[in-house]
C-alpha positions, 0 to 999 in steps of 0.5 A: 128711652132705649135703642136696640141693635143687633150685630151680626159681626165684628165688623157691624159692631165696630161700624156702630161704634164709629157712628156713636164716636162720631158724634161724641163731644168732650164730657160724654160718658159712655157706660158699658156692660155685659159679660165676657166676650159680649163686645165692649172692647170691640165697640170701644175700638169703634168708638175710638175710630169715630172720634178720629183716633188713628188706626195706629193706636191699637185699642185694647182693654186696659185690664191691668193699667185700668185706663188708656188715653187716646189722642183724637179730636178730643181725647178718649179715656178708656176705663176697664174696672173689671178687677176693681171691687167697687168705686172706692177703688177709683178714688185714688186715680183721680177719676173726676178729672177724667169724668168731669173733664173735657174728653169722652170716658169709655167704661167697660164693666160699668156696673161695678162702679154704677153709683158714681157714673152720672146719670146723663150717661150713655149706658150701652149693655151688650149682650153675647148671642152667639159666635157672630151675634150680639144684642146692643141695647143703648139707654140714656137720661138727661139733654146732653146724652139725648142729643148726642143719642138723636144725632147717632139714630139719626145716622144708623136709621139713615144708612140702613135705608 
């Protein structure tokens, strides 16, 4: 199953992220893919706000630290694996604690480690169309992801009509 959205501004991408974050539970993994400037960090910022992470925590891409942790109603673990050559590089970080823990994991550049991302994850593909416009496709497999996406879809649909 796939949902497709067109965002016409950074604010709308953040708003979609807030809706997503509001419905996430511990154990959810969000795998983000898209070229530079496509909105991966922007949607993550929205996810964080939807999870109740206060504005005082500035959500930035952890390109050089690899992971940022944010406290909310449940912890958010934000990974940026851009600088990694593959999933082998994550083993030293003890990624299993994050992937199979009680928090939510958001992974930027997830295609670099797709071989270790659980199939019951939510996959978000962001495509740069122009300065203000992004295409956002959400796909998922499995029961846990399906239940989460259903809630997200219902809220997006109800707020647009």
